[in-house]
N, C-alpha and C positions, 0 to 999 in steps of 0.2 A: 455544701452543694445541695441544691433542691432535689426533692425526690423525683421530680419529673426529669431533671438533668441526669440523675443516676439511672433512671429507667431508659432514657435515650441512649446513654453510654452502654448500657447492658445490651441493647438491641444492636448497637453498632460494633460491639466487641468481636463477634464472629467474623464480620467482614474485615475489620482491621487486622485480625490475626491472619486471615486468609491472604490479604494483600501483603502483609509483612513476610509471611513464609514463602509465598510463591512469586513475589515481585521485588520487594525491597531487599530481602536477604540475597537472592541470586545476583542482583546488581552489585552489591557490596562485595560479595564473594568473588565475582568475576574481576572486579577492580583490584582486589587483594592478590588474586592469582596472577594478574598481569605483571606483577613485579617479581615473579619467580621464574626461574628456568626449571621447568618440570616436564619430564618425559613420561607419558602415560604408560608406555610399553616397557619402561625400565625403572620401575618404582624403587629398586634397591639403590639407585644412585642418589636418592633423596632430593630435597628441594634446595635450590641455590638462589638466594636473593640477588637479583641483578638490577634492581631499581628501574630506571627508565629505559633500560637497554632494549626491551621488547618493542617499545614505542619508537626508538631510534631505528631498529631493524625494520619495523613496519613502514616508516617514512622512506627508507631507502630500498624497499622491496619493490622491484618493477612489476611483479605479478599483482601485488596488493594495490599499487597505483593504477594498474590497468583495470582491476576489479572495481576500484572506486570510480573510475571514469565510466565503466559499464553501468554501474549502479546509478550514477547521476544521469546518464543518458536514458536509462530505463525510466527513472522517475520523471525526467523532463519531457519525455514523449507520452508516457501513458497517462499521467495525471491531467494535463490539459485536455486530452481527448476524452477521458472519462468524465470530466466536468462538462465538456461541451455536449457529449451524447447524453449524459445524465440530465442536463438542463432541458434538452429537447424532449426526452422521455417524460420528465416531470411536467413540462408544459402540456403535453398531450393528456397525461393522467389527471391533471388538474381540471380539465374540462368536464362538463357534465354531459354524459351520453350513456346510452344503454350498454351494459356490459363492462362498465368501467371497473367494477370490483374484480371481475374475472381477469381483465387486462393487468391490473396491479398484481394479482397473484401470479400470473404467467411471467411477468417481467422479473419478479423476484426469484424465479427458479434458478437461474445461473448462480446467484449469490448464495442460495440455500444449499447448493450442491457442495460437498466437501472438496477442498482444493485438490487433494490427491486424486480424487475421482475425475474431476474436470481436467486435470493435467494429463491423466492417462488418456482421456477421450481426445484431447487435442494432439497428443502424440500419435494416436491412430489416424487422426485427420491428416496430419502432415507426413504420414508414412510414405516412403518412396516407391512402394510396390502396390499398395491397395488403398491409399489414403484418398479421402473425399476431395482434398485440395487439388490433387493431380487430376482426379476424374473430372472435376468441374472445368479445369483448364484444358485438358487434352483428351477427354473422353476415354475411349478404350485403347488409345495408342500408347501402350506402356513403354515404348522405346523413347518417348519424349518426356517421361516422368522425371520430376526433379526430386532431390533429397534435401528439403529445406532444413531439417535438423542437423544435417552434416555440412551445410554450407556456412562459411564464416559470416556472411552478410545476412542470409535469410534466417538463420537460427534465432538471432536476437529479435528479429521482426516477428517470428512465430510465437515466441514467448510473450512479446508485447501484446499480440493479438489475443492470446489466451487470457492474459491479465485484464485487458480492457473488457472482453466479453464477460469475465467472471465478476468484476467489481463495479462496473458501471451502474448496475441496479442499486448498489449501496449508495452511491453518490446521488442517484435519482431520488431515492427515498428521503435523504436529508433535504435535498432541494425542494421536494414536494411539500415537506413540512413547512418550509419557509414560504412557499407560494400560498399555502392554505391560510397563513397568518395575515395575508394582505386583504384588506377589506374591499368588498365589491363596490363600496361607495366611491372609492378613489377612481376606479375605472369608469363609473357612471359620470363622475364630475369631469373626467378627462374627455369622455365622449360628448358631453354637453359643450365643452370648449372646442369641439371639432377635431380632436386628436385622432389620428389614424391608428391602425393596429400596431404598426411599427413604432409610432411615437409613444403609445401606451407602454409597449414593451421596454423601450429605451428609457423613458422618463419616470415610469411608475414601477414596473416589474423589476428591472435590473437593480436600481438603487435599494429597493426594499428587500430583495432576495440576496443581497450581497453578504450579509452575515451568515446565511445558510451555505452559500458558496464557499466562504472562507472556512467554515466548520468542516465541510466536506473535503476541502483542500488539506486541512490539518490532519484529519483522520487518514485520508488516502496516502498522504506523503509519508506519514509514520509507517503505515503498513507496507508501502512500496519499498521503502528503504530496507525493510526486513524480509524482502522476498527470498524464499528458500525452496519451498516445496515444488513450485513450478519448475525451477531450474533442476532440482534433484530428480524429478520424475522425467522431464522431457529431454534434457541434454547432458546432465551431470557436469555442467560447466563448459562443455565443449561446443563446437570443435575448436581446438587450439586455444582454449580459455576465453573464447569470444563471448560466452554467456556466463562467465565466472564472476558473479556478483560478490560483494564483500561478505555477506552473511554466509554464503555457501563456501567461500574461501576459508572463513573462520572454522566452519564445520570440518572441512578437509584437514586443516592444520591440527585441529584438536583430536579428532577421532580416527582419521586415516593415517596421519603421521605421528600422532601422539604428543604433539607440542602444545600442552595445556596452557602454559603461560602465554605463548605467542597467540594462540587462538583466543584466549581471554582478552588480550590486548585488542584484537580485531573486534571482538564483541563490544568492548568498551568504546572503541572508535565509532561503531555504528550507533551506539546509545548516545554518545555526545553529539553526533551530527543530527540525530533525531531531536535531541533536547534543544539544540540551538535553533533549528528550524521551527520547532513547536513554540518556543518563546517568541520568536519573531512573528509567527502567525497569530498567536494570542494577543500580541501587542497591536497588530493590525486589526484584529477582530474587535478588540476593546475600543480602538479609535473609531472603527466603523459604527459600533453601537452608540458611542457618544455623539457622533455626527448625526445619526438617525434620531437620537433623542432630542437634539437641539435644532434639527432641521425643520 
C-alpha cells in the first residue's frame, strides 16, 4: 500500500469508526433483537429466540398496518408539496436582486430550528383555546374555536403542515444548487430562438434540475419515513391512533410496553422500506444523469 493511501485511510478511519459505532452496529443489533421475544420490564424472564415470529405478528397487527398506511399517506402528501414549494422558492432565490442573500438566510430559518422546538411552536399554533390558527379563522369568538390536534381528520393535516413548513427550505436548498449549475448561455440561446419564460422553464430548467429534484426526493423521503419528534410532541399518536406513524409505534412498543423484540422488528421494517425506496430513487437518479450526459 502506498504511503498516500495509508495516509488517506488514516484520515478516514475516525469517520469509519463513527459510522460503524453509531449507524452500522445499531442496524445489525436491531435486526438481531427482532428475532427474540424480550420484555424490557421483565429482564429476569430472559431472552427467547422466536425467529420470524415478530415479523409475522407485525404483518397481522392491525395497529401496525394502520401506522404503515398513516406513514405512507404522510410521505405521499408532504414530499410532493415540499418539492413543489421548494422549487418555487429556489427559483425566486436563484434570481439576481438586491437582498437575495438576506432572503436565503431567512428562508433557511425554519430548517435551522430544532424539530422539537418547531413542533412545540406548532402545537401552540393549533391550540384549541389560544392558538393562532383559530384566531385567524374566527378572531376573538372563542365559542367557535376548533381543536385540530384532537380531531381525527385535522390532526394529521396539522402535523403535515408543520412538516412542510419545517423541511421545505431543505428541499429548496438542494434544488437551488441544481439551478445554479445551469449555464446562463442555455437561457440566452433559448431566448434567441424565441422561447417564452414558460418554455424556458419547461424545456431548459426542468430537465436540467431533475437530478437535484430526485436528490431532494431521496433525502426527504428517507427523513419523512422516520418522522417521530413531530408526532411525539404534537399528538402522541392520537387521537385514536390517527397520527400513529410506524416509527412512533415502534417507540411505544419498545419503551412504553417494553417489547424490545417487537419494537426492533418495527424499526427493521422502517429501515427496509427506506432502503428499497432509496435504491429505487438512486437507480432513477443514475438513469437521469446518464440521459443528461448523452442528451
